[in-house]
C-alpha positions in Angstrom: 25.2 -4.1 7.2 22.2 -5.6 9.3 19.6 -7.0 6.7 15.4 -7.2 8.0 14.3 -10.9 8.6 10.3 -10.1 8.7 9.2 -12.0 11.6 5.6 -11.7 12.2 5.2 -8.7 11.0 7.5 -7.6 8.1 7.6 -3.6 10.3 9.3 -3.8 14.4 7.1 -2.3 16.6 6.9 1.7 17.9 5.6 3.1 14.2 2.9 5.5 14.1 -0.5 3.4 13.7 -2.4 4.3 10.6 -5.2 5.4 11.2 -8.0 7.9 9.1 -8.1 11.4 8.8 -10.0 13.4 11.1 -12.7 14.1 8.7 -12.8 10.3 8.0 -11.5 10.9 4.2 -9.3 7.4 3.9 -11.4 5.4 6.3 -13.2 3.6 4.1 -9.6 2.6 2.6 -7.9 1.5 6.0 -11.7 -0.5 7.0 -11.5 -2.2 3.2 -7.5 -3.9 4.6 -8.6 -4.6 8.0 -11.2 -7.0 6.2 -8.6 -8.1 3.3 -9.8 -6.2 0.5 -8.0 -3.3 -1.6 -10.8 -0.2 -2.3 -9.9 2.4 -4.7 -12.1 5.5 -5.4 -13.6 5.4 -8.9 -15.8 8.1 -9.9 -19.2 6.6 -10.7 -20.0 10.1 -13.1 -16.9 10.0 -15.1 -15.5 6.6 -14.6 -12.1 8.0 -13.2 -10.1 6.2 -11.1 -8.4 7.7 -8.0 -5.9 7.5 -5.2 -4.7 8.6 -2.5 -9.0 9.3 -1.5 -10.4 13.0 -2.1 -13.6 14.7 -1.5 -13.7 15.0 -5.0 -13.0 13.5 -8.4 -9.8 14.9 -10.3 -11.4 14.5 -13.6 -15.0 16.3 -13.6 -14.7 17.8 -9.9 -17.6 15.8 -8.9 -18.0 14.9 -5.1 -17.9 11.7 -3.2 -16.0 9.4 -5.3 -17.7 6.2 -4.7 -14.8 2.7 -3.7 -15.2 0.2 -5.7 -12.6 -3.3 -4.4 -9.9 -4.1 -6.9 -7.6 -7.1 -6.7 -4.3 -6.0 -5.2 -2.5 -7.5 -8.4 -0.3 -4.6 -10.3 3.1 -3.9 -11.7 6.1 -2.3 -10.3 6.2 1.2 -11.5 9.1 2.3 -9.6 11.0 1.5 -7.1 13.9 2.4 -4.2 16.0 0.5 -1.2 16.1 2.5 1.7 19.2 2.7 3.6 18.1 5.3 5.8 15.7 5.4 8.5 12.4 7.2 7.8 11.5 6.8 11.5 13.3 5.7 14.9 11.5 2.9 15.5 13.0 1.6 11.9 17.0 1.8 12.7 17.9 -1.3 12.8 15.9 -2.5 10.0 17.5 -1.2 6.8 17.9 -1.6 4.1 14.1 -2.1 2.9 12.5 -2.3 -0.9 9.6 0.0 -1.1 7.7 0.0 -4.2 5.1 2.6 -6.2 2.4 0.1 -7.8 0.6 0.6 -10.8 -3.1 -1.0 -10.2 -4.5 -2.0 -13.9 -7.8 -2.9 -12.7 -7.9 0.7 -11.2 -7.4 2.8 -13.9 -3.6 2.3 -14.0 -3.9 4.4 -10.3 -0.4 3.5 -8.3 0.1 3.1 -4.8 3.3 2.7 -2.9 4.0 -0.1 -0.4 7.1 -1.4 0.8 8.1 -4.6 -1.7 8.7 -8.3 0.8 11.7 -11.0 0.6 15.8 -9.8 0.8 16.2 -6.5 0.8 18.7 -7.5 -1.3 16.6 -8.8 -4.5 16.7 -7.4 -7.8 14.0 -5.7 -8.6 12.0 -5.3 -12.3 10.3 -2.5 -13.1 7.3 -3.6 -14.8 7.7 -7.0 -12.3 3.8 -8.4 -11.5 2.9 -8.2 -7.5 0.6 -9.0 -5.6 -0.7 -7.4 -2.5 -0.1 -9.2 1.0 -2.8 -7.8 3.9 -1.2 -7.6 7.1 -3.0 -7.9 10.1 -2.1 -6.0 13.6 -5.5 -6.9 15.6 -3.6 -6.5 18.9 -2.7 -3.5 18.4 -5.3 -0.5 19.6 -6.7 0.7 17.8 -6.3 -2.3 15.1 -5.1 -2.0 11.5 -3.7 -3.7 8.9 -0.8 -3.0 5.7 -1.1 -3.9 2.4 2.5 -5.1 1.6 3.6 -6.4 -1.9 5.4 -9.2 -3.2 6.7 -10.9 -6.9 4.4 -12.6 -8.5 5.3 -15.2 -10.7 4.8 -14.1 -14.5 1.8 -15.3 -16.4 
């Protein structure tokens, strides 16, 4: 078994570069990550938070929800230790941990990400996590990712 030890970047080269859709729906999210900020959609009309990005509010169906910055702090809602690579570039980089993180400051929306650290670590549902931005400024186009690290209990 090969355990992935991160270098300057958690993920290896050769993966597709994440970019906004051609219609620009998620462009604000990706721009926020490049700036070291986590942006989540929020409906100014009814107050609903949502992720992933949509053109309309899931609750009141108003168009163009706003984007608000939230601290990248949450709790592990669910997790999985991934043994089979989802892409050929990950073939020698397993296992790894994928987590579903709930963001209390954003109405409890949830987002998926990688959990940094030992891939064989014990993972506790409800454990607090903090976001870690991984910037790829050398890539063309440049991009940033949001990973998670277990945080100390408050």
